[in-house]
KEKE-3310 file (N, C-alpha, C; in steps of 0.2 Angstrom, whole numbers, plus 5000, padded with zeros to 4 digits):
npx = (5056:5040:5033:5019:5005:4992:4977:4963:4953:4943:4935:4930:4923:4922:4908:4896:4895:4882:4870:4867:4855:4851:4848:4850:4856:4855:4859:4846:4839:4826:4820:4829:4835:4837:4853:4860:4874:4881:4885:4902:4910:4913:4928:4938:4943:4958:4968:4985:4999:5015:5031:5041:5036:5035:5026:5011:5011:5009:4995:4992:4989:4983:4967:4955:4950:4946:4940:4940:4926:4915:4914:4900:4889:4888:4882:4879:4881:4892:4902:4905:4920:4928:4931:4947:4955:4959:4974:4980:4994:5000:5009:5017:5008:4997:4981:4964:4950:4932:4926:4914:4908:4919:4924:4936:4941:4950:4967:4982:4997:5006:5019:5014:5001:4984:4968:4952:4944:4933:4920:4918:4904:4892:4890:4877:4864:4862:4850:4849:4849:4836:4827:4814:4802:4790:4793:4801:4808:4814:4815:4823:4836:4848:4853:4870:4876:4879:4896:4904:4906:4915:4921:4936:4947:4964:4976:4993:5003:5018:5028:5037:5049:5054:5050:5056:5055:5054:5058:5060:5076:5082:5091:5087:5088:5101:5105:5098:5105:5117:5116:5111:5109:5102:5100:5095:5090:5099:5101:5103:5090:5072:5061:5068:5067:5055:5047:5043:5057:5064:5075:5086:5092:5106:5113:5120:5122:5111:5104:5093:5083:5070:5070:5060:5061:5052:5045:5048:5040:5029:5022:5004:5004:4995:4983:4986:4996:5012:5020:5016:5003:5001:5010:5010:5002:5011:5018:5010:5011:5023:5034:5042:5045:5057:5063:5071:5081:5087:5100:5108:5102:5098:5092:5079:5073:5074:5066:5054:5052:5051:5039:5030:5030:5025:5012:5007:5007:4998:4986:4984:4983:4979:4984:4997:5005:5006:5015:5032:5045:5060:5073:5084:5097:5104:5118:5128:5141:5142:5135:5132:5140:5135:5121:5117:5118:5108:5097:5096:5094:5081:5073:5075:5068:5056:5054:5060:5071:5086:5098:5114:5120:5129:5124:5132:5145:5145:5146:5141:5130:5130:5127:5114:5108:5108:5100:5088:5086:5084:5073:5064:5064:5059:5046:5041:5041:5032:5020:5020:5018:5005:4998:4999:4992:4979:4976)
npy = (4926:4926:4936:4945:4953:4955:4953:4945:4949:4947:4958:4961:4972:4975:4970:4980:4981:4974:4984:4985:4977:4982:4985:4995:4988:4992:4993:4997:5003:4998:4998:5001:5012:5010:5005:5000:4999:5006:4997:4993:5001:4992:4986:4995:4990:4993:4999:5001:5010:5002:5006:4997:4986:4977:4969:4959:4948:4943:4941:4930:4919:4922:4928:4932:4944:4950:4961:4965:4963:4974:4975:4970:4981:4984:4983:4997:5007:5005:5006:4995:4989:4996:4987:4982:4990:4983:4983:4982:4980:4986:4987:5002:5010:5003:4999:4999:4990:4988:4972:4968:4978:4983:4996:5008:5012:5016:5023:5020:5027:5035:5034:5027:5031:5029:5020:5018:5003:4995:5000:4999:4993:5003:5003:4996:5004:5005:5001:5011:5022:5024:5028:5037:5050:5044:5031:5024:5012:5005:4989:4985:4985:4991:4981:4979:4988:4980:4977:4984:4975:4968:4963:4964:4969:4969:4978:4980:4993:4997:5010:5021:5031:5031:5020:5006:4999:4986:4973:4956:4951:4963:4969:4975:4971:4971:4984:4990:4984:4990:5003:5005:4999:4987:4970:4961:4945:4939:4933:4924:4921:4920:4930:4932:4941:4939:4946:4963:4973:4984:4998:5010:5024:5033:5048:5058:5061:5069:5068:5058:5044:5033:5017:5006:4990:4983:4967:4959:4965:4958:4956:4957:4958:4965:4958:4947:4939:4931:4939:4952:4957:4955:4964:4977:4986:4992:5001:5012:5022:5028:5042:5044:5035:5023:5017:5003:4997:4983:4986:4978:4969:4974:4987:4987:4977:4983:4995:4989:4982:4993:4999:4989:4988:5001:5000:4990:4997:5007:5000:4995:5006:5022:5033:5029:5031:5044:5048:5055:5051:5042:5035:5022:5015:5000:4989:4994:4990:4979:4981:4987:5002:5010:5007:5011:5025:5027:5023:5033:5044:5041:5041:5054:5061:5058:5066:5062:5060:5052:5039:5031:5017:5005:4993:4983:4986:4999:5011:5026:5026:5035:5047:5045:5042:5054:5062:5056:5059:5073:5073:5067:5077:5088:5083:5082:5095:5101:5094:5098:5112:5112:5107:5118:5128:5122:5123)
npz = (5014:5006:4993:4995:4988:4988:4998:5007:5020:5035:5046:5063:5074:5092:5102:5111:5128:5139:5148:5166:5177:5192:5210:5224:5239:5254:5271:5282:5272:5265:5252:5240:5227:5209:5203:5192:5181:5166:5151:5144:5129:5114:5107:5093:5077:5069:5056:5054:5048:5045:5043:5043:5036:5021:5013:5011:5017:5031:5031:5024:5030:5042:5043:5049:5060:5076:5087:5104:5115:5124:5142:5153:5162:5180:5197:5209:5200:5192:5178:5164:5158:5143:5128:5121:5108:5092:5084:5068:5059:5043:5028:5021:5007:5006:4999:5003:5000:4999:5000:4994:4986:4979:4980:4983:5000:5008:5008:5012:5016:5024:5036:5051:5050:5054:5052:5055:5053:5057:5068:5086:5095:5104:5122:5132:5141:5159:5171:5180:5172:5167:5177:5182:5188:5188:5186:5196:5199:5187:5179:5169:5156:5143:5129:5123:5108:5092:5086:5071:5056:5042:5026:5019:5005:5003:4995:4989:4984:4979:4986:4977:4970:4957:4944:4937:4922:4909:4897:4901:4907:4903:4911:4922:4936:4938:4936:4947:4957:4955:4957:4970:4987:4986:4983:4972:4965:4952:4935:4920:4913:4909:4919:4931:4941:4952:4961:4965:4968:4979:4980:4988:4980:4982:4981:4988:5006:5007:4996:4988:4981:4979:4970:4961:4955:4943:4939:4924:4909:4897:4880:4882:4895:4903:4902:4910:4905:4907:4920:4922:4925:4939:4944:4938:4945:4954:4948:4947:4957:4956:4952:4941:4926:4921:4907:4903:4891:4881:4872:4864:4856:4844:4833:4828:4836:4848:4847:4845:4857:4866:4862:4864:4878:4881:4876:4884:4896:4894:4891:4904:4912:4907:4913:4916:4905:4904:4913:4917:4907:4906:4895:4895:4887:4888:4891:4883:4882:4875:4863:4846:4842:4832:4832:4844:4842:4832:4839:4849:4842:4837:4849:4854:4844:4848:4858:4870:4884:4883:4888:4887:4894:4904:4914:4919:4919:4924:4917:4912:4921:4932:4927:4922:4934:4941:4932:4934:4947:4947:4939:4948:4959:4952:4950:4964:4968:4959:4964:4977:4975:4969:4980:4989:4982:4982:4996)
capx = (5048:5037:5030:5011:5003:4984:4974:4956:4952:4937:4936:4924:4924:4919:4901:4896:4893:4875:4869:4865:4849:4853:4845:4854:4854:4859:4856:4841:4836:4823:4818:4834:4834:4841:4860:4864:4879:4881:4890:4907:4910:4917:4935:4938:4948:4961:4974:4990:5005:5021:5036:5045:5033:5034:5023:5005:5013:5005:4988:4991:4987:4978:4962:4950:4952:4941:4942:4937:4919:4915:4911:4894:4889:4887:4878:4883:4882:4899:4902:4909:4927:4928:4935:4953:4956:4964:4978:4983:4999:5000:5014:5015:5005:4991:4975:4959:4944:4926:4926:4908:4907:4925:4926:4942:4938:4956:4973:4987:5003:5011:5021:5010:4994:4979:4962:4947:4941:4927:4919:4915:4897:4891:4888:4870:4863:4860:4843:4849:4847:4829:4823:4810:4798:4784:4795:4807:4811:4814:4818:4826:4842:4849:4859:4875:4876:4884:4901:4904:4910:4915:4926:4940:4952:4970:4981:4999:5006:5024:5029:5044:5049:5056:5048:5060:5052:5058:5057:5064:5083:5084:5096:5084:5090:5108:5105:5096:5111:5123:5116:5108:5111:5098:5104:5090:5092:5101:5103:5101:5084:5066:5057:5072:5063:5048:5044:5046:5063:5065:5082:5087:5098:5109:5119:5124:5118:5105:5100:5092:5076:5068:5068:5057:5062:5046:5046:5048:5034:5029:5015:4999:5004:4989:4978:4989:5001:5018:5019:5015:4997:5002:5014:5009:4999:5016:5020:5005:5013:5029:5034:5045:5046:5063:5062:5077:5081:5093:5102:5113:5098:5097:5088:5072:5070:5074:5060:5048:5051:5048:5032:5026:5029:5021:5006:5004:5006:4992:4981:4982:4980:4981:4988:5004:5009:5007:5021:5038:5049:5067:5075:5091:5100:5108:5122:5132:5148:5142:5131:5135:5140:5130:5114:5116:5117:5102:5091:5096:5090:5074:5070:5075:5063:5049:5054:5062:5078:5089:5105:5117:5123:5131:5123:5137:5152:5144:5147:5135:5125:5130:5124:5107:5105:5108:5095:5082:5085:5082:5066:5060:5063:5054:5039:5039:5040:5025:5015:5020:5015:4998:4995:4999:4986:4973:4975)
capy = (4927:4927:4943:4944:4960:4955:4948:4946:4948:4949:4961:4962:4976:4972:4972:4984:4977:4975:4987:4980:4979:4981:4989:4996:4984:4995:4992:5002:5006:4992:4999:5005:5013:5007:5007:4997:5003:5005:4992:4996:5001:4987:4989:4996:4987:4999:4997:5006:5009:5001:5007:4991:4980:4978:4964:4957:4940:4940:4940:4924:4913:4924:4931:4934:4949:4951:4966:4963:4965:4978:4971:4972:4985:4981:4987:5003:5011:5003:5005:4990:4991:4996:4982:4985:4991:4978:4987:4978:4983:4985:4991:5008:5009:4998:5001:4995:4990:4984:4967:4967:4983:4984:5003:5010:5015:5019:5023:5021:5028:5038:5030:5028:5033:5025:5021:5013:4998:4993:5003:4995:4995:5006:4999:4997:5008:5001:5003:5018:5028:5024:5030:5044:5051:5040:5024:5024:5006:5001:4983:4983:4989:4990:4977:4983:4988:4975:4980:4983:4969:4969:4960:4969:4967:4974:4978:4984:4997:5000:5017:5022:5037:5029:5013:5003:4994:4983:4966:4951:4951:4969:4971:4979:4969:4973:4991:4992:4982:4994:5010:5005:4993:4982:4964:4957:4939:4940:4927:4924:4917:4924:4931:4931:4945:4936:4950:4969:4975:4992:5000:5017:5026:5038:5052:5061:5060:5073:5067:5051:5042:5025:5014:4999:4985:4979:4961:4960:4965:4955:4957:4953:4958:4968:4953:4942:4935:4932:4941:4959:4959:4955:4969:4983:4991:4995:5007:5018:5027:5031:5049:5044:5028:5022:5011:5000:4993:4979:4989:4974:4965:4977:4993:4986:4974:4988:4999:4985:4981:4999:5001:4984:4990:5007:4998:4987:5001:5011:4996:4994:5012:5027:5037:5027:5033:5051:5050:5057:5045:5042:5029:5020:5010:4996:4984:4997:4987:4973:4983:4991:5009:5013:5005:5016:5032:5027:5023:5039:5049:5039:5043:5061:5063:5057:5070:5058:5060:5045:5039:5025:5014:4998:4992:4978:4990:5005:5016:5031:5025:5040:5052:5043:5043:5062:5064:5053:5063:5079:5072:5066:5083:5092:5081:5083:5102:5102:5091:5103:5118:5110:5106:5124:5131:5119:5126)
capz = (5014:5000:4992:4994:4987:4989:5003:5009:5027:5039:5053:5067:5080:5098:5103:5117:5134:5141:5154:5171:5181:5199:5215:5230:5245:5259:5278:5284:5266:5263:5245:5237:5220:5203:5202:5187:5177:5158:5148:5140:5122:5110:5104:5086:5073:5066:5052:5055:5043:5048:5038:5043:5032:5013:5010:5015:5019:5037:5030:5020:5035:5047:5039:5054:5065:5080:5093:5111:5117:5130:5147:5155:5168:5186:5202:5211:5194:5189:5171:5161:5154:5136:5124:5119:5101:5089:5079:5063:5055:5036:5025:5017:5001:5006:4997:5006:4996:5002:4996:4991:4981:4976:4981:4988:5006:5012:5005:5018:5014:5028:5042:5058:5048:5056:5049:5058:5048:5060:5074:5091:5097:5111:5128:5133:5147:5164:5173:5183:5167:5165:5183:5182:5194:5187:5185:5200:5199:5181:5179:5162:5153:5136:5127:5119:5101:5089:5082:5064:5053:5035:5023:5015:5001:5004:4989:4991:4979:4982:4986:4974:4965:4950:4942:4932:4918:4904:4896:4905:4905:4900:4915:4928:4943:4938:4937:4953:4962:4953:4960:4976:4991:4985:4981:4969:4961:4945:4931:4913:4911:4910:4925:4937:4946:4954:4966:4965:4972:4981:4982:4989:4976:4986:4977:4993:5012:5007:4990:4987:4979:4979:4964:4961:4949:4942:4935:4916:4906:4890:4877:4885:4903:4906:4903:4915:4902:4911:4927:4922:4928:4946:4947:4935:4950:4958:4944:4947:4962:4954:4949:4934:4923:4918:4902:4902:4885:4879:4865:4861:4852:4837:4833:4827:4842:4854:4846:4846:4864:4869:4860:4867:4885:4882:4875:4890:4902:4892:4892:4911:4915:4903:4917:4916:4899:4905:4917:4914:4905:4904:4892:4896:4882:4892:4888:4877:4882:4870:4858:4841:4843:4827:4834:4850:4839:4829:4844:4853:4838:4837:4855:4854:4840:4852:4864:4877:4887:4883:4891:4885:4900:4905:4921:4921:4920:4927:4912:4911:4926:4937:4923:4922:4941:4942:4928:4937:4953:4945:4937:4954:4962:4949:4952:4970:4968:4956:4968:4983:4973:4968:4987:4992:4979:4985:5002)
cpx = (5046:5034:5023:5009:4995:4982:4967:4956:4945:4939:4930:4926:4920:4912:4901:4893:4886:4875:4866:4858:4851:4849:4850:4851:4858:4855:4852:4838:4832:4821:4823:4832:4838:4848:4864:4868:4878:4887:4896:4907:4915:4923:4934:4943:4951:4967:4979:4996:5011:5026:5041:5043:5034:5031:5016:5005:5009:4998:4987:4988:4982:4973:4956:4953:4946:4943:4938:4930:4920:4912:4904:4894:4888:4884:4883:4885:4889:4898:4907:4915:4926:4933:4941:4952:4960:4967:4981:4988:4999:5006:5012:5013:5000:4984:4969:4953:4938:4926:4920:4907:4913:4928:4932:4939:4944:4962:4979:4994:5008:5012:5017:5003:4989:4972:4957:4943:4934:4926:4916:4908:4897:4889:4881:4869:4860:4853:4843:4847:4840:4824:4820:4805:4792:4786:4802:4811:4811:4818:4821:4832:4843:4854:4864:4874:4881:4890:4901:4908:4910:4921:4930:4945:4958:4974:4987:5002:5012:5025:5037:5044:5050:5054:5052:5057:5056:5056:5061:5071:5085:5090:5094:5087:5098:5109:5103:5102:5117:5122:5112:5111:5107:5102:5099:5094:5094:5104:5100:5096:5078:5064:5062:5069:5056:5044:5047:5051:5063:5072:5082:5093:5100:5115:5123:5120:5112:5101:5099:5085:5076:5066:5065:5058:5056:5047:5045:5042:5034:5022:5010:4999:4998:4983:4981:4994:5008:5017:5017:5008:4997:5006:5014:5006:5005:5019:5016:5007:5019:5029:5037:5046:5053:5063:5069:5077:5088:5095:5106:5109:5097:5092:5081:5069:5069:5067:5054:5046:5048:5041:5027:5024:5025:5014:5003:5003:4999:4986:4979:4980:4983:4985:4996:5008:5010:5012:5027:5042:5056:5069:5082:5092:5105:5113:5126:5139:5148:5138:5135:5134:5135:5123:5112:5114:5110:5096:5091:5092:5083:5070:5070:5070:5056:5049:5056:5069:5080:5096:5107:5121:5125:5130:5129:5143:5151:5144:5141:5130:5125:5126:5116:5104:5104:5102:5088:5081:5082:5074:5061:5059:5058:5047:5037:5038:5033:5020:5014:5016:5007:4995:4994:4993:4980:4971:4973)
cpy = (4929:4934:4942:4951:4960:4951:4950:4945:4950:4952:4962:4966:4973:4974:4976:4980:4978:4979:4983:4982:4977:4986:4989:4991:4987:4994:4998:5005:5000:4993:5003:5006:5009:5009:5003:5001:5002:5000:4996:4996:4995:4990:4990:4991:4992:4996:5003:5005:5008:5001:5001:4985:4982:4973:4962:4950:4938:4938:4934:4919:4916:4929:4934:4939:4951:4955:4963:4966:4969:4973:4974:4977:4981:4985:4993:5007:5011:5002:4999:4992:4990:4990:4986:4985:4985:4982:4982:4982:4981:4989:4997:5007:5004:5001:4996:4996:4986:4978:4966:4972:4985:4991:5004:5014:5018:5018:5025:5021:5031:5034:5032:5030:5027:5026:5015:5009:4996:4997:4999:4998:4998:5002:5001:5001:5004:5004:5009:5023:5029:5026:5037:5044:5047:5033:5024:5018:5002:4994:4980:4988:4988:4985:4981:4983:4983:4980:4979:4977:4970:4965:4965:4966:4972:4973:4982:4987:5000:5007:5018:5028:5036:5021:5011:4997:4992:4976:4962:4951:4957:4972:4975:4978:4971:4980:4993:4990:4987:5001:5011:4999:4987:4976:4959:4951:4941:4934:4928:4920:4921:4925:4930:4935:4942:4941:4957:4970:4982:4993:5008:5019:5033:5042:5056:5060:5064:5072:5060:5050:5035:5023:5007:4996:4981:4973:4962:4960:4962:4957:4953:4954:4961:4963:4947:4938:4937:4934:4948:4961:4960:4961:4976:4988:4995:5001:5013:5024:5031:5038:5049:5036:5028:5016:5009:4995:4989:4982:4984:4969:4968:4983:4991:4982:4979:4992:4995:4984:4987:5000:4996:4986:4996:5005:4995:4991:5005:5006:4995:5000:5018:5032:5036:5030:5041:5053:5052:5051:5046:5036:5028:5014:5006:4991:4987:4994:4981:4975:4987:4998:5013:5012:5010:5023:5032:5027:5030:5044:5048:5042:5050:5064:5063:5062:5067:5059:5052:5045:5032:5023:5007:4997:4987:4982:4996:5012:5020:5030:5031:5046:5051:5044:5050:5064:5062:5057:5070:5079:5071:5072:5088:5090:5082:5091:5104:5100:5096:5109:5117:5110:5113:5128:5128:5122:5133)
cpz = (5007:4999:4991:4993:4987:4994:5005:5016:5029:5045:5056:5073:5086:5099:5110:5122:5136:5147:5159:5174:5188:5203:5221:5235:5251:5266:5279:5278:5263:5255:5242:5230:5215:5203:5197:5182:5170:5156:5144:5133:5119:5107:5096:5083:5069:5062:5053:5051:5047:5043:5037:5039:5025:5010:5015:5017:5026:5036:5026:5024:5040:5043:5043:5059:5070:5086:5099:5112:5123:5136:5150:5161:5174:5191:5204:5206:5191:5182:5169:5158:5147:5133:5121:5111:5098:5083:5074:5059:5048:5033:5021:5010:5000:5004:5000:5002:5000:4997:4991:4985:4977:4976:4985:4994:5010:5008:5010:5016:5019:5034:5048:5056:5051:5053:5053:5053:5051:5067:5079:5093:5103:5116:5129:5140:5152:5167:5177:5178:5166:5171:5181:5188:5194:5187:5189:5201:5193:5182:5172:5160:5146:5135:5123:5112:5098:5086:5075:5062:5046:5032:5018:5011:5002:4998:4991:4984:4982:4981:4983:4970:4958:4949:4936:4928:4912:4903:4900:4902:4902:4905:4921:4935:4943:4939:4944:4958:4961:4957:4966:4980:4990:4982:4978:4966:4954:4941:4924:4911:4913:4917:4931:4942:4947:4958:4964:4970:4973:4982:4983:4985:4980:4982:4982:5000:5011:5001:4988:4984:4979:4972:4965:4954:4948:4938:4928:4913:4899:4887:4880:4892:4906:4906:4907:4912:4906:4918:4928:4926:4936:4949:4944:4940:4954:4954:4945:4952:4961:4951:4942:4932:4919:4913:4901:4896:4884:4872:4861:4856:4845:4838:4832:4833:4848:4853:4847:4853:4868:4868:4863:4874:4885:4881:4881:4895:4900:4893:4899:4914:4911:4907:4917:4911:4899:4910:4914:4913:4903:4901:4893:4891:4886:4888:4882:4877:4877:4863:4852:4842:4838:4829:4840:4847:4836:4834:4848:4849:4837:4843:4856:4850:4843:4857:4871:4878:4886:4885:4889:4891:4899:4912:4923:4923:4924:4923:4911:4916:4931:4933:4923:4929:4943:4938:4931:4944:4952:4943:4943:4958:4959:4950:4959:4971:4965:4961:4974:4981:4972:4975:4990:4989:4981:4991:5002)
residu = (MET:ASN:PHE:VAL:ASP:GLU:ALA:GLU:ILE:TYR:VAL:LYS:ALA:GLY:ASP:GLY:GLY:PRO:GLY:ALA:VAL:SER:PHE:ARG:ARG:GLU:LYS:TYR:VAL:PRO:LYS:GLY:GLY:PRO:ASP:GLY:GLY:ASP:GLY:GLY:LYS:GLY:GLY:ASN:VAL:ILE:LEU:GLN:VAL:ASP:PRO:GLY:LEU:ASN:THR:LEU:GLN:PRO:PHE:ARG:TYR:LYS:LYS:ARG:PHE:LEU:ALA:GLU:ASN:GLY:ARG:GLY:GLY:ARG:GLY:LYS:LYS:MET:HIS:GLY:ARG:ALA:GLY:ARG:ASP:LEU:VAL:ILE:LYS:VAL:PRO:PRO:GLY:THR:VAL:VAL:ARG:ASP:LEU:GLU:SER:GLY:LEU:VAL:ILE:ALA:ASP:LEU:THR:ARG:PRO:GLY:GLU:MET:TRP:THR:ALA:ALA:LYS:GLY:GLY:LEU:GLY:GLY:LYS:GLY:ASN:ALA:ARG:PHE:ALA:THR:SER:THR:ASN:GLN:ALA:PRO:ARG:TYR:SER:GLN:GLU:GLY:LYS:LYS:GLY:GLU:GLU:ARG:ARG:LEU:LYS:LEU:GLU:LEU:LYS:LEU:LEU:ALA:ASP:VAL:GLY:LEU:VAL:GLY:ALA:PRO:ASN:ALA:GLY:LYS:SER:THR:LEU:LEU:ALA:ARG:CYS:SER:ALA:ALA:ARG:PRO:LYS:ILE:ALA:ASP:TYR:PRO:PHE:THR:THR:LEU:VAL:PRO:ASN:LEU:GLY:VAL:VAL:GLU:LEU:SER:PRO:ASP:GLU:SER:PHE:VAL:MET:ALA:ASP:ILE:PRO:GLY:LEU:ILE:GLU:GLY:ALA:HIS:ARG:GLY:VAL:GLY:MET:GLY:LEU:ASP:PHE:LEU:ARG:HIS:VAL:GLU:ARG:THR:SER:VAL:LEU:LEU:HIS:LEU:LEU:ASP:ALA:SER:VAL:GLY:VAL:ASP:GLU:SER:LYS:LYS:THR:PHE:GLU:VAL:ILE:GLN:ALA:GLU:LEU:ALA:GLU:PHE:ASP:GLN:GLY:LEU:VAL:ALA:LYS:ASP:VAL:ILE:VAL:ALA:LEU:ASN:LYS:ILE:ASP:VAL:ALA:GLU:PRO:ALA:HIS:ILE:ASP:THR:LEU:LYS:ALA:TRP:PHE:ARG:GLU:LYS:GLY:LEU:ASP:VAL:TYR:ALA:ILE:SER:ALA:PHE:THR:GLY:GLU:GLY:VAL:GLN:GLU:LEU:VAL:ARG:ALA:LEU:PHE:GLY:CYS:VAL:GLN:LYS:HIS:LYS:LYS:THR:ARG:SER:ASP:HIS:GLY:GLN:LYS:ALA:VAL)
# end
């Protein structure tokens, strides 16, 4: 299945059913009163989070969603049946924008969370509702109200604790495969990762976090160069950024790569560079030990935690994973404390 993280859809709630114009026709009652019933309410269009989904692929081909109209009222004051709601399943992390204004109108993250995208129209009143002492035989009723309609833009932002960023071929897919059950495509050519990959990193049955491998960033990614623009949004929800650098290319090249990626993140969203950052120097199995020491000192001068690893052999990976878990837990505790203070 292809990964699709943007979609435009049209939603239309059901119209309310019309009220009925009817009069009693009973034996021995030559002039029965009005008994027209009300129309039924139109169905709503509802978006619901389905944790089993991880792409907006279903919206690639189906773009129009219409809820059922309410039924018309009938005689004997019988109300029309309400239209059925239309429930549309979306993956966790779906951001909903109004297509015309561009404003965010919903941010759906929790499993099972529901949001009404379009409200159904109310049913019209039947003529029985309009009978008064001075108008005992009204011959009119109400039409049902039109259901809401709108055009929406859906954007998917993956929900992950750790965002794994780096240049193409830094070894991100190899690292994700090493420390989780994810099996991303791995090869020695640019942009092996064409879609963000998610993996659950499990330290023990009670200790785990989700890591997202974001496609390789290159200079100009925030302007759409390479593939970065399409996937930078997935970094926004992460608690921690893990910068993976290929330490085998030399000290100057590694420094430059780090600075380029930091600049691209800042150009896309200043909030990204404010996130907690851990640096991993990869490919130490083939890098010069002196280069590793020099890079470690350079990053520590910047106040960053740095680890030397080999995603290929597994050396140093466990220590890195433990550090990431600690950082994720710290972030969750901070967020929880803020939530309690807000209450």
